[in-house]
N, C-alpha and C positions, 0 to 999 in steps of 0.2 A: 605536592598535593595535586590530584587529578583535577582537571578543569571541570566545572559543573556543567551539566546538561541544561541548556536554556529552553524553557517551555513558554510558548505564547498561549495564553488561555483567554478565550473570548466568551464571556457569559454575562448576561444582563441582570440576573438575579443576584443582588448584593450578598445575601447570606451564602448561597452556593459558591459564588466567586471567592469570597473571603475565606470560607472554610476549606475549600479545595486548594486554594493557594497555600494556606498554612500547612495542610497535609502534605502537599508536594514538596514544600520547602523542608519539612521535617525529614523527608526521605532523601534529601540532598540535592533537589533540583533548584535551579534558579528560575523564578517565575515572573513573567510580565503579564499582568492581568488587565484586560480591557473590557468595558461594559457594552460596547457596540461594534458593529462590523467595520465601520469607517476608521474608528480609532485602532481597531485590530490590524487593519491593512497598513496604516501608518507605522504602527509598532513593528509589524513584520518587516517592512522595508528599512526601518531604522536600526533594528536589532539583529536581523538575520538569525532567528532562533533555530534550534536543532529539531524541534517538533512543534506542531500547532494543534491545540485542542479547541475545536470550534463548536459552540452550541448552534443547533440548526436555527432556532428562533431567536435571533437577536435583532435589535432595531438598526436603522440606518442602512446597513448592508447585511442581508441575512447570511447565515453560515454557509449555505450552499453557494451563493454568489461569491462570498469571500474565498471559499475553497477554489473556485474557478480562477479567481484573480491570482491567488497564490500559485496555482498550478501553471498559469501562463508565464510565471516568472521563475519558478523554482521546482525542484523535485523533492523539497523538504517533506518528510512524512507528515500526514494529516490524519487526525482521528476526529470523527464527528461525534457529537453528543446529542442524542435524541430522546425525547420524553416518552416515545412510544416505539416498541420493538416492531410493530406491524405497520408503522407509518411509511407512506410513500417517500417521506423525507429521507429515510435511510437509503433507499435506492438512488434517489436524486443526489445525495451526498457522495455515494460511491461513484456514480456516473460522472460527477463533477471532478473526480480525481482523488477522493479520499482513499486512504489505505485500509482503514478499519473504522468501526464505530462502537460506541458504548452506550447502553440504554440507561437513562435516568429514571429513578434515583439509583446511583451506583455506590458500591462500597469502595472506600478509598484504596484498600489493598488491591481490589480487582483492577481499578483504574491504573494504579502504579504497575501492576503486572502486565497490563496490555501495553502501556507506554514502553516498558522495558523490552517486551517482545518485539514491538515495532522497531525500536532502536537497534536490537540485535540483528534484525533482518537488514536494516540499512547499513549497519556496520560491517556486514559480510555480504555485500551485494552480489558476490560471485556465486552464492548459493552453496549447496552441499557439494562435497567432493565428487560425488557421482555425476553431478551435472557438468563438471569441467573435465573429468578424466575419462569418461566412457562415451562411446559412440556406437550406434547400431551399425552392423555391417552394410546396411543399405544406404548409409550416408558416407560421405567422404570427409576426412579430417586432414587439415594441412596446417600444422603449427597451432592447433587449438581452434581451428576454424571449421565449423560444421556447415554443410550445404544441404538444403531441402528445397529442391526446385530453384526458384529465384531468390529464396531466402538464405542469407548468409549470417551465421552467428559466430562471432569471435569470442570464445569463452575465456580467453586470457585478457584481451583488451576491453572486454565488456562493451562490445559494439555490435550493432545489428544493421544489416543492409538488405534492402529488397530491390531487386532489379538494379543493383549497383548504387542505389540512393540510400543515404543514412536514414535509419528509423529511430526516432526519439522515444525511449521507453523510461518509465519511472523505475526505481529500484525494485518495487514489488512486481511490476510487469516483467522485468528482466528475470527475476527469480522464478516467476511462473513459467516463462519461456524456457529457462534452463532446465526446469524439472521435466517439461515435455520433451526437450531435445535430448535428455539423458536416456530416455527410453522411447524412441519413436516407434509408433505402431502399438504401443502398450497402453491399455486403458488405465487412467489414473482416476480414482474416485474423488469426489468432492471432499470427503473426510480426510483422505490421504493428502490432498493438496492443502487443506487447512492445517494439517499437522506439519507438513514439510515447508510450506511457503509462509504461512502466518504464525507458525510456531505455537499453535494451540495444543496445549496438553489436555484440553477438555473439549467437549462438543461445542462447535461454533455454528454460526448462521451461514448456511451454504450460499446465501445470496451474495456474500462477499466474493466467493469464488466465481459464481455465474456472471456477475457484473464485470469482474476483472477479465474473465475470458472474453466477454463481448468487446471490451475495450482493446484487448490484445488483438483480437481478430481484425478490427478495423485498421490496425497498423501492419500486421504481417500477412493479411489475406483472409477473407471470410472462410475460404475452403481449406485453409491450412490446418486448422484445429477442428476436429470432428467431434460432434456430440454423439455419444453412445447411450441411447435412451435407457434410463434406469440404472446406469453404471457410472458414467462420468465422461471424461474427455480423453482424446488421444491426438497426438501430432502425426499428420500424414507424412511419411518419408518420401 
């Protein structure tokens, strides 16, 4: 029997917490549910879950702060839960290191689909085949290593260096960079990135892309990824 995926779920509303826990368990997940952020942090450290679902507004340690604490210690995938799709909390959660978010109230099937989409991405952090097997003629490849100025991407070892120094990327950031490096100089739309990196088979919120691109820029160089207004982004070769 395959080992169950362990979900950490932090939610202060008793009804939502219990109902969601039961729904996830019916879908085969093992769930540790906590009512506040401090208890959630302790549970994360004690159990090392495969994925964390964090409500933004929880007592003790809010979801955004909890996400930062988790990201300081781990690259485990994080999905934020927010009561308002237009809330600044969504952006704050993504900036804190969350990989995706779901708006409350949510349908259980939608939540499970998003969880599985994130887990698929993290289970295949090397990205699509095109990201590891192709390189533009303007780049040089050496044993799976791509070079863009001072940026070096090892597509086989899943390592990135800038100016010779290692760059720590989350799996989502790595997949995003691999998409760009598979077609340097080519503009990739936000919708295309949502489909390829976030595995969205439906329309998603492009803020997820924008925030992750900003986070990636701080690590690989602000000028390395160019915004093409009205179209998307491209990697400068």
